[in-house]
N, C-alpha and C positions, 0 to 999 in steps of 0.2 A: 214745176209740179208742187202743189201744196196739198196737204192732207190733214185730217183730224181723225183720231181713233178714240174709242171709249171701250174699255174692257172690264169684264166682271170675272173675278177669280173664284173658284170653288174651294179654295184652301187659302194658305198663307202665301201671298205674292213675295214676301221677304225671303222665304226659303225655297220657293218654286211651287207652281200650281198649274193645273189645267184651267183654261179660261175660254170664255166666249166673248165676242166683241163685234162692233160695227165700225167700219172705216169709210170715210168720205174722202175722195180724192178729186182734184181738178188739175188738168194739164192744159197748158196754153202753148201754142206754137204758130208762128206765121199769121197772127191775127185770128186764129181759130182756137176754140177751147172745147174741152170735153170733160164731163164730170160723171162720177159713178159712186154708188154706195154698195158695199158688200158686207156680209156677215163672215166672221172668222172663228176658227176653232184652233186652239193651240196649247202649248205648254211653255212657261217661262218663269224667270226670276226677275222681279222688279222691285228691289229694295230701295233704290235710289242712293246706294252706297257701293263703292268699289266697282265691280263688273256685273252688269245685268245682261241678260240674254233672253232670247225667245225664238220660238219656231211656231209657225202657224200656216194654215191652209184656208183659202177663201171659198165661199159658197158658190160662186159663179163659174169660174174657169178652173177651179181647183189649183190655183197658183200657190206655190210653196214659197214662204218668206222666212229667211233666217236673219237675225240681227243681234248686234251687241252694242252696249253703251258703257263707256268708261266715265264714271263720275269723279269729279274733283271737288276741292273745297268750295264753299260759298254757293253750292247748288248748281254748278256748271257741269255739263256733260257733253261728250262727243260720241256720236253714234255712227255705225256703219252697218249696212245690210245689203242683201241681195234677194231679189224676187225672181224665181225661175218661172218664166212664162212658157206657154205652149211652144213658141218658136224662137224665143229670145230670152235675155236676162236683163233685169233692171237693177242698177247699182245705186245706192243712196248713201250720202254722207250728211249728217245733221249736227247742228249745235242745239243743245237743249238746256233748259233752266227749270229747276224745281223750287217750289216755295212751300 
């Protein structure tokens, strides 16, 4: 699964803010792939230092996503999250880099 998100905060993301965003995801398995774009609404802290977190809900299926990222020196971060789907859960672990 690969994805790309773009969010706009209505306040200061460094301290915590409501946001809207759009997310594009693509999943491939057994030679087949599926992609989707959804709008998100949520609240989160994204300072790029220490512990960042967020909670959001998407516009299509109203899936709830909770995530945290722990930032280290040199712009490296490790993230973990869960998306609660209608009949299942999706867990994610990510390596991130900020510049």
